[in-house]
N, C-alpha and C positions, 0 to 999 in steps of 0.2 A: 504494500500500500504506500510505497514511497519511502520518505525518510524514516529511518528507524528511531525508536523512542530513545535509545541510548545516545544517539547523535544529537537529538533535540529534546532533552527532557522537559524543557520549558513548554514546548508545543504540546506534548502529550498531557501535561498537567492542565493545559488550557482547553483540552478537547480538540486539538488541531493536529494536522500532520503535513509533511512536505510531500506534495504529489510529484510524481515522476515528470520531468521535463527534459526534452531532447538536449543533449550536450553537443551541439553542432556549431558552437561559436555564437549562436543566437539565443543562448539560454536566458539572458536577462529579458530580452524582448519577447521570447516565447512565454516566460512566466507572467509578464505584464499583460500579454494578450489573453492568457488563460484567465487572469483576474478580471479583465474588462469584458471580454466577449465569451468566456467559457470554453475557449479552445485556443490552440497555439497558432492558428493559420494567419492571424493578422500581424504577425511579428514584423514583416517587411514594411507594412503601412505605419506601424508605430515607430519603427526606426526612422523612416523617411520624415515623419512629422517632428520627431525629436531633433533631427539634424536641421530641418528648416527653422525650428525655433532657435537653435544654437547659432545659426547663421544670422538670424534677425537680431539676436542679442549678443553679437560677437564681442562687443566691448566688455561685456560682463564675463563671458566664458573664456576669453583669452587669458584671464588671470589664473586659470587652472592648468595652463600648459607651461611646462618648463622648457625653455630654449637653451640648449648648450652652446658654448662658443664654437664657431666654425660650422654652425648649421645643424648640429645634432639635435635630437628631440628625445624627450623622455616624458611620459605621462607622469604627472605629479603622484607621489606616493599616496597610498591609502591613508585615511585619517589616522589610523593607529600607528602608521610608520612615518608620519611627517617629520618627527623629530630626528629620525635616523638619517634621512637623505636630503634634508632641506637646508643644510649648512651651505651658505653661498661661498663661492671661491673668492678669496681676497686678491687674486692675481689676474682676474679677468674683468673686462668692462661689461656692463649690463647689455643685453641684446637690444638691437635697434628695433624701431617700430616695424620696419619692413621685414626683419627676420621673424618677429612675432607673428605678423600677418601671414607670412609664407608658411610657417610651421603650423599655425592654426588651420589654415586652408588645407594643408596636407593631411592633418588629422581628420577633418570633416570628410575629405575624399576617401580616406581609408575607412572611416566609420560607415560611410554610405554603402560600402560593399558588404553583402551578406556574409556572415561567418566571422566578422570582426567583433570580438567581445566588448561589451560595454561595462562600465563600472559606475562609481559614484557620481561622476560628472553627468553621465547620461541619465542616471536616476533623478538627479536634481533637475535636469532639463525636461524629463518626462513629467515630473510633478508640476512644473510651471506650464508646460505646453497643454497638458490635459486637465489642469486644475484638480489634481488628486493629491492626497497625502499618501506617502508610501511607507508602510511599516515593515521594517526589515528585522527578521528574527535570526538570532544566532543561538549558540548552545544554551546559554542561561540568561540571556537578556534580549531586549528588542529596542529599537529606536525608530523614530518617525522623521522622515524628511518632508517638510512642508514648504510649499513655494512662497516666496515673497510676492505680495500682490503686484508690486511694480514690475515683476518679471513674468507674470502670468500672461498667457496668450488668450485673448478674448474668445470664448466659445461661441458656437452658433446659437446656442440657447443659453442666455445669461442665467447664472445661478443666483438663487435667492441669497443675498448677503447674510441673512440671519440663519441660514441652514448650514449644517456641517458639510465639509467637503467629503466626497466619497474616499474610501481608503483601499489601496491595493496592498495585499498582504503577500510578501515573498520571503523566502528563507535563503540565507547565504551559507553555503557549506564551507568547511575549512579547506577543501580542495578546489576552491574558486569555481563554484557552480551555483546558479540560482534555481530555485524551485518555487512553484506556486503553492500557496497555503490553502488547505481545505479542512472542512470539519470531519472529525472522525466518524460522525454519524451521517455524513453525506450532506449534500449531493456530491458524488464522485465524478460527475460529468456535467457539462453545462455551466452556467454561472455559479460560482462557488458559494456566494451568500455566507461569507465567513461570520461566525458568531463566536466571539471570545467569551469563554466561561469566566465567571467571577469565582475565585477560589475561596473556600471556607478556611478558617484557621487550621483545621486538621489537614486539609489538602495542601496548604502552604507548607506545613511542617513536613508532610510526606514528600513534597517536592524538594525541600532542602536536604532531606535524608537521601533521596535518590541522586541529587547532584553530588553529594559527598561520596556516594558509592561509585559514581560513574567516572571513569578515568578521562582526563582531558587529553592525554597523549596516547596515540596509537602507534604501533610499530611502523606503519608506512610513513607517518609524519617524521619520525626519527630518521628514516632512510632518506627522505627528500631533503631534510636539512643537512644531513651528512654529505650528500652529493652536491649540495649548493655551496659548500664552504671551500675556500682555496687552501685550507690547511686541515690537518687531521684533528678530530675532536672525538673523545670517547662518548659512548652512548649515554652514560649517566649525566655528563655535562650537557649534552643536547637535550636530554629529557628535562633537566632542571630549567633550561632556557625556555623550552616549550611550556612548561608549567607556569613559569613566571609570565609568559606571554598568553596564558590562558588558551593554549592549543593553537595559536596563530603561527603559521610557518614563517611568514614574512617578518614578523616582529622578532621571532626567535633567531633567525639568521642575522637580523640587524644587531641584536644584543651580542651575539657571539663575535661578529665582525668588530663591533665597538670595543668589546673586551680585549680582543686580540690586538687592536691598534693601541689601546691604553697600555697593554703589557709591553708592546714594542717601544712606545715613547718612554716608559719608565726604565727600560733596560739600556737604551742608548745613552752613552756617556757615563754609565755606571762602571766602576772599576772591576766589578765582578761579572761583567757581561759575558766574557769568554767562559768563565767557570760555569755560569748558569746555562750557557749554550751546551757545554759538555754534558751537564746533567741531563738536559733534554735529550741529547743523543743517546745517552745510556738508557733512559726510559723508553725511548722510541724503539731501541733495538729489540726489546722484548716482543713488540708487535711485528717487527720486521721479519721475524721468523716465518710468519705467515704471509706478510705483505710482499716480500721479495725486494731485490736491490733497487728497483726503480722508485718505490715509495721511500726507501731510506735515503736515496740520493735527493729526492725532492724535499724531504724534510730538512736535510742538512742545508740545502740551498736556502730554504726559507729562514732557518735560524740565523744564517750568516748574512742574509741580504739586508738586514737592518730595516729601518722604517721605510726607505724608498721602495724596497722590494715588496713589503707588506702593503704599501699604499697601492702599488700597481695591481697586486692580487685582489685587493678590495674591489677595484674597478672590474676585474675579470669576474669576481664573485657575483656581482650584480647581474651580469649577462648569464652566467651559469645558473644563478638562482631563477631568473626568468624562464630559461629553457626547462629547468627541472619542474617549475610550476606548470608550464604548458604541458609537459609530458604527464604529470600527475593528474591534471584536471581534464584536460580538454581533448583585482583580477580576483589561476591562480589563481601594509600596512604590510589582518593586523588588517600591517600594520596595524581573520579576521579581523577569528572575530572580524567586514567591508568594507579589491577590488575594492567598501562601502563608501563611502564615498564622495567624492568629487566636490566637496564644499569646503571653503576655507574654515579654519578652526576657530578664528578669533571671535565669531559671533555665534558659534554653535552652543545651544543650550541643551544639556544632557540631564535627564532625570531618570536614573536607573530604576528599572522595575524588575527586581528578582523576586517577585511576589510580595514579600513583606518588608524588605529593607532596601534603601538606596545604596548603590555601589558605583564605583568608578569603572566604567566600561571601556575606558580609553587607556590602553597600556602604553603604546608609543604613538598610536594613531598613525585603506580602500579605496581599496583599491583604489585614493587619488585626490589629494588636496594639499596645497601648500597653505601658507598663512599670510595672505595679503592684508593690506591695512584695512580694507573695507569688505565686510561680508554681510550677506543679508538673508541667506537661507536659514531656516529654523530646523535644528536637529533636537529632538526630544527623545531621550532614552527611557524606556519603560519596559516592564515585564508583562 
């Protein structure tokens, strides 16, 4: 019946489940189509309308695109990962207006092609273009993306300002996939008519107990993180990073990369650097019995390369991480916990709803937002 209860214990407690959605690169738009029309067939029309809205509001959405020196492009990190990748370079000038225009247009052209996955920026644009709230569920919390009235596209049938906006309910999986939310009691086809149950105190306690028993880290997540790193890390270390990131792969990789760079910075200039490198080689040699000479050679080169080599590997790690995520999913913060998304962090209002108590759902901060000076979309976290 779609998403398992151990992946989304919050959903099962609320009487909901994550219905199966095609993972063809259109999963976000497939899920939104299922929410609005009761089937996935309108994904192309939703995508086209979202892109049209983004083009009409280009000045607003350009702030979500990160332009690298020399014409490179990178979608801004997910909300939970913004702190990891948003440090500006002190050695480069900011991109020109023409560079930003070119990169933004390139993104729109890429997004217009079917099979290009969308993330938080597209969710934000959908909310504004369709005048919808979008409630995004993760393992143990949910948050709502609400459009700012100044960026809403006027609908053909004006909405009564006193009435509540309709809500699209979607789930974001740790492996960077979106699903449509439906009621456990149905309907399982056609318009979902999502009805969120109100939990009794006993049910709230049962949900807490289930969350405590449900592991946040699965073996495949450890494997993905391990393959995304430019250096060797033992599984207990990766597991701790995933737990600290609440199961989000992007955020876990960011934590480990940051920790490795901090270690490199602290070791450079230290009189005992060579000694500590020797100790590392001795410890590595135990694993090298199984890993072979190539791994041993790579690790020695990494230890001796100093900060410059580690910095270069960090850049390679981001590319490797993206490829690993694509392979495991099909963004792919974190940063999950959502690929979510695409809205600057400075104006986001988050009210955590883990049934009975508020909690901070933003570990590093979806799939796609930096922190510009002005932000207007509303993010409300709830359970």
